[in-house]
C-alpha positions as CSV (number, residue, x, y, z in Angstrom):
1,M,89.0,136.1,50.1
2,L,92.4,134.6,51.0
3,Q,94.5,133.9,47.9
4,P,97.7,132.0,47.4
5,K,99.7,135.2,47.1
6,D,98.5,136.2,50.6
7,I,100.4,133.2,52.2
8,N,103.7,135.1,52.3
9,E,102.1,138.0,54.2
10,F,100.3,135.6,56.4
11,M,103.6,133.8,57.4
12,K,105.3,137.1,58.1
13,S,102.4,138.0,60.5
14,I,102.7,134.6,62.2
15,S,106.5,135.0,62.6
16,R,106.0,138.3,64.4
17,V,103.3,137.0,66.7
18,T,105.1,133.7,67.6
19,G,108.4,135.4,68.1
20,K,106.9,137.8,70.6
21,F,105.1,134.8,72.3
22,I,108.3,132.7,72.6
23,Y,110.2,135.8,74.0
24,A,107.5,136.3,76.6
25,L,107.4,132.6,77.5
26,L,111.1,132.4,78.1
27,F,110.9,135.3,80.6
28,L,107.6,134.4,82.2
29,V,108.3,130.8,83.0
30,P,110.6,130.5,86.0
31,T,113.9,128.9,85.0
32,S,113.8,127.0,88.3
33,V,111.1,124.8,86.9
34,F,113.7,123.3,84.5
35,S,116.8,123.6,86.7
36,E,118.7,120.5,87.8
37,A,117.6,121.1,91.4
38,S,113.9,121.0,90.5
39,D,111.5,118.3,91.5
40,Y,109.8,118.8,88.2
41,N,112.7,117.6,86.1
42,M,114.8,114.5,85.6
43,P,118.0,114.3,87.8
44,V,121.2,115.4,86.3
45,G,123.2,112.6,87.8
46,V,126.9,112.5,88.7
47,T,128.5,110.8,85.7
48,E,129.6,112.3,82.4
49,V,127.1,110.3,80.5
50,S,124.2,111.2,82.8
51,K,125.0,114.9,82.4
52,E,125.1,114.6,78.6
53,I,121.7,112.8,78.6
54,F,120.3,115.6,80.8
55,D,121.6,118.2,78.3
56,L,120.1,116.2,75.4
57,H,116.8,116.0,77.3
58,M,116.8,119.8,77.8
59,L,117.7,120.5,74.2
60,I,114.8,118.3,72.8
61,M,112.4,119.7,75.4
62,W,113.0,123.3,74.3
63,I,112.7,122.2,70.6
64,C,109.4,120.7,71.4
65,V,108.3,123.8,73.3
66,W,109.3,125.9,70.3
67,I,107.4,123.6,67.9
68,G,104.3,123.7,70.2
69,V,104.4,127.5,70.4
70,V,104.7,127.9,66.6
71,V,102.0,125.3,65.8
72,F,99.5,126.5,68.4
73,G,100.4,130.1,67.6
74,I,99.5,129.7,64.0
75,M,96.4,127.8,64.9
76,F,95.0,130.4,67.3
77,Y,96.1,133.3,65.2
78,S,94.3,131.8,62.2
79,L,91.2,131.1,64.2
80,F,91.1,134.7,65.4
81,K,92.3,136.5,62.3
82,Y,90.1,134.6,59.8
83,R,87.0,134.0,61.8
84,K,83.7,134.1,60.0
85,S,82.3,137.0,62.1
86,A,85.1,139.2,60.8
87,G,84.0,138.5,57.2
88,A,86.7,136.0,56.2
89,K,86.0,133.9,53.2
90,P,87.5,130.4,52.6
91,A,90.3,130.2,50.1
92,K,89.7,128.4,46.8
93,F,93.0,126.5,46.6
94,D,94.3,123.2,48.0
95,D,98.1,123.5,47.8
96,H,101.0,125.9,48.0
97,F,104.3,124.6,46.6
98,W,106.7,126.8,48.6
99,L,104.8,126.4,51.8
100,E,104.9,122.6,51.5
101,I,108.6,122.8,50.7
102,A,109.2,125.1,53.8
103,W,107.5,122.8,56.3
104,T,109.2,119.7,54.9
105,V,112.6,121.3,55.0
106,A,111.9,122.7,58.5
107,A,110.8,119.2,59.8
108,T,113.9,117.6,58.3
109,V,116.2,120.1,59.8
110,I,114.6,119.7,63.2
111,L,114.8,115.9,63.1
112,V,118.4,115.8,61.9
113,G,119.2,118.4,64.6
114,M,117.8,116.1,67.3
115,A,119.2,112.9,65.8
116,I,122.8,113.9,65.6
117,P,123.3,114.7,69.4
118,S,121.0,111.8,70.3
119,T,123.0,109.3,68.4
120,T,126.3,110.6,69.7
121,V,125.1,110.3,73.3
122,M,123.5,106.9,72.8
123,I,126.6,105.4,71.2
124,K,128.6,106.6,74.3
125,A,126.0,105.3,76.8
126,Y,125.8,101.8,75.2
127,D,129.5,101.4,74.7
128,D,130.2,97.7,75.4
129,A,133.9,97.8,76.0
130,E,135.5,95.8,78.8
131,G,135.5,97.5,82.2
132,D,138.2,97.9,84.7
133,I,135.8,96.0,87.0
134,N,133.1,93.7,85.6
135,I,130.1,92.9,87.7
136,M,127.4,90.3,87.0
137,V,124.0,91.7,88.2
138,T,121.3,89.0,88.5
139,G,117.7,89.8,89.4
140,Y,115.8,87.4,91.7
141,Q,112.4,87.6,93.3
142,W,113.0,89.9,95.2
143,K,116.6,90.8,95.6
144,W,119.8,91.4,93.6
145,Q,122.9,89.2,93.3
146,Y,126.2,90.9,92.6
147,K,129.2,88.8,91.3
148,Y,132.6,90.5,90.9
149,L,134.1,88.5,88.0
150,E,137.7,89.4,88.6
151,D,137.8,88.8,92.4
152,D,135.3,85.8,92.6
153,I,133.2,87.8,95.1
154,S,129.4,87.1,95.2
155,F,126.6,88.2,97.5
156,F,123.0,89.0,97.6
157,S,121.5,92.5,98.4
158,N,118.2,92.3,100.2
159,L,115.8,95.0,101.4
160,S,116.6,95.9,105.0
161,T,113.5,97.9,105.9
162,S,111.9,96.2,108.9
163,Q,108.6,94.4,108.6
164,E,107.3,96.6,111.4
165,Q,107.8,99.7,109.2
166,I,106.1,98.0,106.2
167,D,103.1,97.0,108.5
168,N,102.9,100.6,109.9
169,D,103.6,99.3,113.4
170,I,106.4,101.8,113.8
171,P,107.2,105.1,111.9
172,K,108.8,104.8,108.5
173,G,112.5,105.6,108.3
174,E,114.3,108.1,106.1
175,F,115.2,105.4,103.5
176,Y,112.0,103.4,103.7
177,L,112.1,100.7,101.0
178,T,115.4,102.1,99.6
179,E,117.8,100.5,102.0
180,V,119.6,97.2,101.8
181,D,121.6,94.9,104.0
182,E,124.6,94.8,101.6
183,P,125.1,97.5,98.9
184,L,127.1,97.2,95.7
185,V,130.5,98.7,96.3
186,I,132.6,100.2,93.5
187,P,135.6,102.5,93.3
188,I,135.4,106.0,91.9
189,N,137.1,107.0,88.6
190,K,137.1,103.5,87.2
191,R,135.1,102.1,84.3
192,I,132.6,99.7,85.9
193,R,130.8,97.3,83.4
194,F,127.6,95.7,84.4
195,L,126.4,92.4,82.9
196,I,122.7,92.3,83.7
197,T,120.4,89.2,83.6
198,G,117.5,87.6,85.5
199,N,117.1,84.3,87.2
200,D,113.3,83.9,87.3
201,V,111.2,86.7,85.7
202,I,112.1,90.0,84.0
203,H,113.5,92.7,86.3
204,S,115.1,96.0,85.5
205,W,118.2,97.4,87.2
206,W,118.0,101.2,87.5
207,V,120.3,103.8,89.1
208,P,119.2,107.3,87.9
209,D,122.4,109.1,89.1
210,F,124.4,106.9,86.7
211,A,121.8,107.1,83.8
212,V,121.8,103.3,83.8
213,K,118.6,101.3,83.3
214,Q,118.7,97.9,81.8
215,D,116.3,95.0,81.8
216,A,117.4,91.8,83.5
217,V,116.0,89.1,81.3
218,P,116.4,85.4,82.1
219,G,118.6,83.8,79.5
220,F,120.0,87.1,78.1
221,I,122.8,89.4,79.2
222,N,122.4,93.1,78.7
223,T,125.3,95.4,79.4
224,A,125.8,98.9,80.9
225,W,128.7,100.8,82.3
226,T,129.5,103.8,84.5
227,N,132.4,105.8,85.8
228,V,131.5,107.6,89.0
229,P,133.7,110.7,89.7
230,K,132.8,111.2,93.4
231,T,132.2,109.1,96.5
232,G,128.7,108.7,97.8
233,I,125.7,106.5,98.1
234,Y,123.4,106.2,95.1
235,R,120.0,104.6,95.1
236,G,117.8,103.0,92.5
237,A,115.2,100.3,92.1
238,C,113.8,97.5,90.0
239,T,111.7,99.2,87.4
240,E,110.0,96.2,85.8
241,L,106.9,94.8,87.6
242,C,108.2,91.4,88.7
243,G,105.7,90.1,91.2
244,M,104.1,90.7,94.6
245,K,107.3,92.2,96.2
246,H,108.4,94.3,93.2
247,A,108.7,97.4,95.3
248,F,110.9,95.5,97.8
249,M,114.1,95.2,95.7
250,P,115.9,98.5,95.8
251,V,119.4,99.1,94.4
252,V,122.0,100.8,96.5
253,V,125.5,101.5,95.3
254,R,128.3,102.8,97.5
255,A,131.1,104.6,95.5
256,V,134.4,104.8,97.5
257,E,138.0,105.7,97.1
258,Q,140.3,103.0,95.6
259,E,142.0,102.3,98.9
260,E,138.7,101.7,100.7
261,Y,137.5,99.5,97.8
262,D,140.7,97.3,98.0
263,A,140.2,96.9,101.7
264,W,136.6,95.9,101.2
265,V,137.6,93.3,98.5
266,A,140.2,91.8,100.9
267,E,137.6,91.6,103.7
268,K,135.0,89.9,101.4
269,I,137.5,87.3,100.3
270,A,138.5,86.6,103.9
271,L,134.8,86.2,104.9
272,A,134.2,83.8,102.0
273,E,137.1,81.7,103.1
274,A,135.9,81.7,106.7
275,E,132.4,80.7,105.5
276,K,133.8,77.6,103.8
277,L,135.4,76.5,107.0
278,L,132.0,76.7,108.8
279,T,130.9,73.5,107.0
280,E,133.3,71.6,109.2
281,K,132.1,73.1,112.5
282,V,130.1,71.0,114.9
283,W,126.8,73.0,115.1
284,T,124.3,72.9,118.0
285,K,120.5,73.1,117.5
286,A,120.4,76.6,119.1
287,E,123.2,77.9,116.9
288,L,121.6,76.7,113.7
289,T,118.1,77.9,114.7
290,E,119.5,81.4,115.6
291,R,121.3,81.7,112.3
292,G,118.4,80.2,110.4
293,Q,116.0,82.8,111.7
294,G,118.1,85.6,110.0
295,V,118.3,83.6,106.8
296,Y,114.5,83.0,106.9
297,L,113.7,86.7,107.4
298,K,115.9,87.7,104.4
299,N,114.9,85.0,102.0
300,C,111.6,83.3,103.0
301,V,109.4,85.7,105.0
302,A,108.0,87.5,101.9
303,C,106.2,84.3,100.7
304,H,105.8,82.1,103.8
305,Q,105.3,84.9,106.3
306,A,106.9,85.5,109.7
307,N,104.4,83.2,111.4
308,G,105.0,80.4,108.9
309,Q,101.3,80.5,107.7
310,G,102.3,81.4,104.1
311,L,99.8,82.7,101.6
312,P,97.9,79.6,100.4
313,P,97.5,78.3,97.8
314,V,100.5,79.9,96.1
315,F,102.8,80.0,99.1
316,P,101.9,77.1,101.4
317,A,102.2,77.2,105.2
318,L,105.4,75.8,106.7
319,E,103.9,75.5,110.2
320,G,102.3,72.0,110.5
321,S,103.7,71.0,107.1
322,E,104.4,67.2,107.0
323,I,107.2,67.9,104.5
324,V,108.9,70.4,106.8
325,M,108.5,68.2,109.9
326,G,109.2,64.9,108.1
327,N,112.1,63.5,106.1
328,K,115.0,65.9,106.1
329,T,116.3,64.7,102.7
330,R,113.0,65.9,101.1
331,N,113.6,69.3,102.9
332,I,117.0,69.6,101.4
333,E,115.8,68.5,97.9
334,I,113.1,71.2,97.8
335,L,115.5,74.0,98.7
336,M,118.2,72.7,96.3
337,E,115.9,71.9,93.3
338,G,112.9,74.1,93.9
339,V,109.4,72.7,92.9
340,Q,108.6,72.5,89.2
341,G,105.3,74.2,88.3
342,A,105.1,76.1,91.6
343,A,106.4,79.4,92.9
344,M,109.1,77.7,95.0
345,Q,112.5,78.4,93.3
346,S,115.8,76.7,93.8
347,F,118.1,78.2,96.4
348,A,121.1,76.1,95.4
349,N,123.0,79.2,94.1
350,Q,121.6,81.6,96.6
351,L,122.5,80.1,100.0
352,S,125.7,78.6,101.3
353,E,125.7,75.1,102.9
354,V,125.6,76.7,106.3
355,D,122.7,79.0,105.6
356,M,120.7,76.3,103.9
357,A,121.2,73.9,106.8
358,S,120.3,76.6,109.3
359,V,117.2,77.8,107.6
360,I,115.9,74.2,107.2
361,T,116.6,73.6,110.9
362,Y,114.8,76.9,111.8
363,T,111.6,75.9,110.0
364,R,111.7,72.4,111.6
365,Q,112.1,73.8,115.1
366,S,109.9,76.9,114.9
367,W,106.2,77.6,115.7
368,S,104.6,74.3,116.6
369,N,106.9,72.2,114.4
370,G,109.5,71.7,117.1
371,K,107.0,69.9,119.3
372,N,105.2,68.0,116.5
373,G,108.2,67.1,114.3
374,D,110.9,64.5,114.6
375,G,113.3,67.1,116.2
376,E,116.1,66.2,113.8
377,I,118.4,69.0,112.8
378,I,120.1,69.6,109.5
379,V,123.9,70.3,109.6
380,P,126.0,71.8,106.8
381,Q,127.6,68.4,106.0
382,D,124.1,67.1,105.1
383,I,124.0,69.7,102.3
384,V,127.5,68.9,101.2
385,D,126.6,65.2,101.1
386,Y,123.4,65.9,99.1
387,K,125.4,68.0,96.5
388,N,128.0,65.2,96.1
389,K,125.3,62.6,95.7
390,V,123.5,64.7,93.0
391,E,126.8,65.3,91.2
392,L,127.5,61.5,91.2
């Protein structure tokens, strides 16, 4: 019969068995399974923080492996050593002071040993200090808006994978659903601070190579930061289920040298100035329709479909719509204000005056609407006049 005094001998036996088992495990399991290049492990990333998080992950994983080996080793050893068929008799005690002290101290040491490096890394990862460059990231259904606060640059990043690939009409490309029309551009070796929020529903901005993942919650601003040491293109995604096209809002970041970044900033500012001048241009119906088609494919096709038939009843058809073909002021109002209680959101802060005028003109002139409507076009000045009227 096992007595309390036999516990010490029992623990010595367990130590010998588990020690040999751990030694064998370390040499039998291929190290490639846990290497940074393995598909079975999390990515190491390129930033200092991402590498520290990877090291922390590996430390805690091996601690958990060791705990599992010890616990299951004791369990299986006990089941075999003290099985009934071998004549073992149950012990007649219900506590052992020093054994309880031992496992309490061991658990405390393990937890503190994990907590110290974890806290150190998390404090560094969630440092909220001002960045050299501060970028507002806003999630929309289903795209991202990037606003550079120091340079007054703002643009939307939309999925650029073609509808033909999505519909399996043509072979899928290398970056299927992970490519955008306009990536976020940042310089290397600079502290980049992200202020992350949402416009409609909860999204989540994630770039694994930066070890950055923050929820984009409407009405709240979460922060994150990175400092990328080398140039390259880094891809991520929205990781919060946000609606029908959740999988269609990838994140693409292009890290470049400072000189290239400065040139990009200058180009974006010049393009923004040129865009403002387009409101004064005299536009033809053909020009507006052509530009509007591109705007429609980027911003409207997910809900209203390429053929204008929509997905009723949530997303109504635009072809044959009396609103689309009718009074142009109502057209402008819907795009500017959205429709309360419906899925139609406001595009007032998403489209320029030119893009808004062109996409309205496109929907009024496309499909059968051009024949059945009043034929009237919307020009950028109409949008400007509406904004001025609303402000008054």
